N, C-alpha and C positions, 0 to 999 in steps of 0.2 A: 338550349344548346343540345346538339345531337349526342346521344350516349356513345355512339361509335367514334365521334370526334374526340370526346374526352378520353376514352380508353386508348385510342391510337396515338395520342400525343403525350409522351412521358413528361413533357414540360408542365402539363396541367396538373397531374396527380403526383409527380415525382417518382412514379413506379412504372416498370415495364408491364406489358400486357400479361406476361406469365405470372407475375406476382399478384396482379389484380384478380386473375382467374383463381389463383390459390386462395386468396382472401375470401372470395365469394364462395368457394367450395367449403372452406373451413367454418366461416362465420354464419353462412346461410342457415344451416340446421340449428345452430345455437340461438339465432335471432328468432326463428320460428318457434322453438321450444319455449323461450321466454315470453313470446307473445301469447302462446297458448296458455301458459301459466297465469298471465295477467287476466285473460278472458275467463278462465275457469275458476280463478281464486276469489271470486266475489259473487254474491247473489245476482242472478240475471232474470230478466223478463223474457228476452228472446234467446233463441238457441245460438251457440257459438257458430260464427260464419254468416249469420243473418246481417242484413244491411248492405250498404254500398261497399264496393271493392276499393281497396287502396289505390289511389292515383299514383302514388310513389312506391314502386315495387322495391324489393330488397336491393337489387343491384344499383338502382338509382340512389337509394339511401346511402349505400356504401360509397358511391362516387361523390355524393354531396359532402360526406364527412371527410373524405380524402382531400378534396379541393379546399375545403374550409381549413383543414389543418396545414395544408401545404402553402396556401397563399393568403389565408386570413380573409377570404371572400365573405362578405356579410350575408346573413341569412336572407335579407331582402333580394339581393342579387341572385343567389342560388334559387330562390323561389321563382324568379322570372325565368331562369334558365330551364328549370324542370316543369314549369307551368303549374305550380301548386301555390298554396298559401304559405306565408312566412312561418306560421305556427307549425305547419307540417314539416318544414325543413328543420326547425328547432327541435321538434320531437324526434325526428329521424337521427340527427347528429347526437342527441343525448342518449339514444338507444345504441348507436354503433360505437361510439367512443369507448364505453366500458369494455366492450368485446375486444376492441383493438388493444386496450391496456392489459388485458388478461393474457395476451399471447406471449409477452416477454420478448427478449432479444434473440434473434436467430444467429447462431454462430456457425452453423453448417446445416445443410438440408436435413430436416427431421430432428434437429437438436436445438432446444430453446432454453434460455436461462431467465428465470423470473425473480429470484431473490439473491441477496448478497451471498448467502450460504451456498447456493448452487454455483455462483461464480467462482468462489474459492475452491469448491470441489472440482469444478472443471479445470481450473488452472493447475491444481495438484495432480490430476490424472493425465493431463496433456503435456505438462512440463513447459507451458508457455510463460513468457514474460508479460506482465501486465503493467499498465500505466494508470495512475489515479490522479484526478484533478477535480476541481469544482467550477461550475459555471452559474451565472446569475441570470434570473428572468425578472424583468420589471413587473411590479404589481402596484395596485392602488393602495395608498396608505390607509391604515385603519382610521375610523372616525375619531375626532378629538374626544378625549376622555376615556378611550378604550385602553384597558390594561395591556401593557406590553407593546404599545404603539411604536415606541422608538426602536424596538428590536429589529424592525424591518429596514432600517436605514443602513445601507452598506457603507462601510468605511472606505471601500475601494472605489466604487462608482459614484458615491455620494447621492444615491438614488434609493428609493424604496424598492426592495428586491427580495426574492426568495432564492436560496442557493440549492443547487442540485449536485449530488455526487455523481461523477462520471468515471467509469472504468472501461478501458479498451485493452486490446492486446497490443503487442509491439508494432504491428502493422497499422494500427489505428481503427480496427474494427470494433464496434461497440459491443460491450458485454453487459453493461448495466448503467442505468440512469435513474436516480431516485433519491431516497433518504433526505427529503427536503427539510431545510432549516431556514429560519429568518436570515436576512442578508447580513446582520451583524455577527452571526456565528462564525468563529474562526474555522478554517478548513480542517485543522487537526481535531477540533472538538466535534465537528460534524462526523468525521470518520470514526471517532471513538463512540459517539452516540449510536451510530449505525451498527456497531458490534464488530467492526473490522478487526480490532485488536484481539478480541476474544476468539474470533474465527481463526486468525493466524497463529495464535498460541497452540491450537490443536493441530496445526500443520507445520511441516518442516520442508525446507528446500525451495520455497517460493521466492521469486524475484519480482518485486513491485516497485516501479520507478515513480518518484514524486518530486514536486518542487520544494522550495525552502519553506513553504507554509506547513509542511508535514514533518519538519525536523523534530525529532523526539520519538516518533513512531518506530524508528529503527531499533532503538534501545529496548522498547517495549515488545517488539516482535522478533527478537533474536536476529536482527539484521536483515529481515526479509523485506522491509521497506527501505529503499535506498534514496537518499536525498543528496543535493549538492554538497560538496565539502565546505566546512566552516573556514572562515578567514581567521587564522590564529594570530596574526600580527596586525596591530592597529597602527604602528609607526616603526620606522627603521626596518622596513621589510627587505630581506635579502633578495636580490634580483633573481637568483635561481629559483627561490621558492615562489615568487610571484608568477613566474612563467609556468611553473608546474601547476600552481593553483588555477591559473587561467585555462590551461589545457584540460584539466580534469573537469572543470565546470562546463566547458564547451562540449566535451565528450558526453557528459551527462545530458546536457540540453539537447544535443543532436539526437539522442535516443528518446528523450521524453517528449519531443515536439509532436510526435504522432498523436498524442491525446488531443492536442489542439485541432488536428485534422478531424478527429472523431467528433469533437464539440462543434466544429464547423458543419458537419453533416446534420447535426441536430438543429443548429440555428438556420440552416437552409429552409427548414420548415417554419413558416411565418408564425405559427402558433407559439413558438418559443422565442421569437424575436420582436414581439410586440408587447404593449402594455396590457396587463390583465387586471380586470376589475374584480373577478371572483376567485379569490385565493384558494377557496376550498376545492376548486376543480383542478388546480394546477398539478397536483400529484398524478391524477388520472391522465391529464394531457401530456405530462412528461413521459410517462410510461408508454402511452400510445404512440407518441412521436418516436421514442427510442426504438420501439419494435419496428415501426415502419422504416426508419432510417437504416436499421440493421438489415431489413429485407432488401433495400436498395443496394447496400454494400455487398451482400451475398450474391445478388444478381450480377454485380459488377465487381469482381474480386479486387481486393486491395493489392497494391504493389508491395513487394517485400522490402522492408527497411534495410538499408546498408549502412556501414560505418559504425 
């Protein structure tokens, strides 16, 4: 397939031409530097640069990785598109994906967030409201007899999954995706293990919206994590209280729903909407896709939430 055709069609890569050009400019020197280190980091018979030239240049390697993450196109098909062997495409994707994962989420031109600590620092300095939630990615179940095999069974989806923590701003733009845990891990436990409570204790005045799965974090963070109101009456509920309770829950849900839009941007990338056999690569894939999804959101600004 023509390189020009792939670049000119945002439906193929999920990114506009300007973002692809920026990726090529930023990652090209890093890829060349790592390649040189691999070549010079071992005893050699021939000089560096000897032998046949690469058939798959860096730009084509980048495009192959983007198409694979966006649509889940197999390595065999990509090899046919670019006129190379399957092993060449596999090696190219394995080289480009870590570079994409290292970029982090772009919140504005020139500003990226890579860790949860950086996210909390950004929220504190900008005064923005954040929304937190978790999403599941299907994975292959560990082999029979493997220790901890049942921990990957999600009680929600009844499938083998790994759970990723997702944080967006109030408009749905991605700030963070990561802190992976097995599918059986409760949402609140995942947030605690990721260090969110400790980070919020060092900050004051933040507002983070969450669903009922995070009830309890508000008390541990000085009210900075806001969850839906509790139902106080189990029977003989006064009509006036039931109406107020419903209005408060709807108001909270109407603000929190934007995190679902951010998760939808992630799941538009087929790499996070398919079954994964190699669980050890999922953290890298999640971070790479989150960075690319945030690039697309920055190129197409989110609408401002109302209500």
